[in-house]
C-alpha positions in Angstrom: 106.1 92.5 70.7 109.4 94.0 70.9 108.9 97.8 70.4 112.3 98.9 69.5 112.3 95.8 66.9 109.2 97.0 65.2 110.7 100.9 65.5 113.2 100.0 63.6 111.0 98.1 60.7 109.5 101.8 60.9 112.5 103.5 60.7 113.3 101.6 57.7 110.4 101.6 55.4 109.9 105.4 56.0 113.9 105.2 55.0 113.1 103.6 51.8 109.7 105.1 51.5 111.4 108.5 51.6 109.7 109.8 54.6 111.8 112.0 56.8 111.1 111.5 60.6 109.5 115.0 60.2 107.4 114.1 58.0 106.4 111.2 59.2 105.6 112.6 62.9 103.4 115.4 60.8 101.3 112.6 59.3 101.2 110.3 62.8 100.1 114.2 64.3 103.1 113.6 67.0 106.3 115.9 66.9 109.9 115.0 65.6 111.2 114.6 69.2 109.0 111.6 69.8 109.3 109.7 66.7 113.4 109.5 67.7 112.7 108.2 70.7 111.1 105.8 69.4 113.7 105.0 66.9 116.1 105.2 70.0 113.8 102.6 71.6 113.7 105.6 74.5 109.6 105.7 74.4 107.8 102.7 73.4 105.3 101.9 70.7 102.1 101.3 71.8 99.7 98.9 70.1 96.7 101.4 69.6 99.9 102.9 67.3 100.5 100.0 65.4 97.7 100.3 62.7 98.2 104.0 62.1 101.9 103.9 61.5 100.6 100.8 59.1 98.2 103.2 57.3 100.6 106.3 57.2 103.9 104.5 55.8 101.2 101.7 53.7 102.1 98.5 54.7 100.1 95.8 57.0 100.4 95.6 60.6 102.0 92.4 60.3 104.6 93.7 58.5 105.8 95.6 61.3 104.9 93.1 64.0 106.6 89.9 62.6 109.0 91.7 59.7 107.2 89.5 56.7 106.2 91.1 53.7 102.7 89.9 53.4 102.7 90.5 49.6 105.6 87.6 49.4 104.7 85.1 51.7 102.4 83.0 51.1 101.3 82.0 54.0 100.5 85.5 55.3 98.9 86.4 51.6 95.3 87.0 53.4 94.5 90.8 54.5 94.3 90.8 57.7 92.1 93.6 59.6 93.1 95.1 63.3 90.0 94.6 65.8 90.1 96.5 69.1 89.4 94.7 72.4 87.9 97.3 74.2 88.4 97.8 77.7 86.7 99.8 80.5 84.4 102.1 78.7 85.4 105.7 79.2 82.6 107.5 80.0 81.0 109.9 77.1 83.3 109.0 74.6 82.2 107.3 71.7 82.5 103.0 72.3 85.2 102.7 69.3 87.3 105.7 71.3 91.0 105.1 71.9 90.6 105.6 75.7 88.6 102.5 75.4 91.1 100.4 73.4 92.9 98.1 75.5 95.0 95.9 72.6 94.1 94.4 68.7 93.8 91.3 67.4 94.2 90.8 63.7 91.9 88.8 61.6 91.7 88.0 57.7 89.2 90.3 56.4 87.7 87.5 54.1 87.1 86.0 57.6 84.7 88.9 58.4 81.4 90.3 58.0 80.6 93.4 57.2 80.6 96.6 59.6 82.3 98.1 62.1 84.3 95.0 64.4 85.4 94.9 67.6 86.1 92.4 70.4 85.1 92.6 74.2 87.2 89.8 76.8 84.5 87.6 78.5 84.6 88.5 82.4 83.1 86.1 84.8 80.9 82.7 84.3 77.6 84.3 83.7 77.6 83.0 79.5 78.7 79.7 80.8 78.6 77.1 78.5 78.3 79.3 75.3 80.8 81.9 76.4 83.6 80.9 78.3 85.3 82.9 81.0 88.4 84.5 79.5 87.1 84.7 76.3 87.5 87.3 73.1 84.8 88.0 71.9 84.3 89.4 68.4 81.1 91.9 67.7 79.4 93.8 65.5 78.6 97.0 66.3 74.9 97.7 65.5 72.0 99.3 68.2 69.8 96.1 68.0 69.8 92.3 68.0 67.5 89.4 67.2 65.4 87.8 69.9 67.7 85.3 71.6 70.8 86.7 70.6 73.8 87.7 72.6 74.8 91.0 72.7 77.5 93.1 74.0 75.5 95.9 76.1 76.5 99.1 78.6 75.3 99.3 81.7 76.4 101.4 84.3 76.0 104.3 82.9 77.4 103.6 79.6 80.9 103.0 81.4 80.5 99.4 81.7 80.4 96.7 78.9 78.8 93.2 79.7 77.6 90.0 77.3 74.2 88.5 77.5 71.6 87.1 75.5 68.9 89.5 74.9 65.3 88.2 75.4 62.6 90.5 73.9 58.7 89.4 75.2 55.6 90.9 75.2 57.1 94.5 75.0 59.6 94.0 77.5 63.7 93.4 77.0 65.5 90.9 79.3 69.2 90.3 79.6 69.9 87.0 80.3 73.0 84.8 81.3 73.6 81.8 80.3 74.5 80.2 83.4 71.3 79.8 85.5 73.2 80.5 88.8 73.1 84.5 87.5 69.8 86.3 87.4 68.2 88.0 84.0 67.8 91.4 84.5 64.8 93.9 82.7 66.0 96.8 80.9 64.7 99.6 82.2 64.4 103.3 84.1 66.4 101.7 86.7 68.1 99.5 85.3 69.1 101.4 82.0 71.0 99.9 79.1 71.7 99.9 75.4 72.8 96.7 72.9 76.7 98.2 71.0 76.9 94.9 69.5 75.7 90.7 68.2 78.5 88.3 69.3 79.7 86.6 66.2 82.5 84.4 68.0 84.5 83.8 70.2 88.1 82.2 70.5 90.4 81.4 73.4 93.8 83.2 74.1 96.5 81.6 75.5 
């Protein structure tokens, strides 16, 4: 993403809509000098700010990122949803807090199930061959999954999210890797864990 090009698109759209720099700053919850620095290229716009700018300006995120007016371009006519990709989990913060969001990916709205959708990047080979190392996994936020489904699970004091298959047997819950080289873990007082989402699909990002 070229931050300056995005800033110039934001400036142009704001001018066309009669939104001054001061008013844009107010709507964004920042100060006028920050907006000026964006426009001049002295400060980069981060990926997690793009959906907010799009909401404030009432345009699609694709228009800000690529310069296309998706209402008039048939190939980009599908409404896109910004899906947060979580990085390290900030202790004590809600799972989708800004501090936990590393980047965004964009998917057509009609390709997604209902509910809050987020993503994680698989790290390591514990879920191979089902989920390759490095894959971006889409998940629907939910506190439970059915027996045998793959879930995102918070471990390590709610600071680390891991992907594991959930097995329920005789009142016990096990976190099971698909790769037999890794050991399974039983959720217990000694190994507390909390399900935060169900895996929907994955894709490899080149």
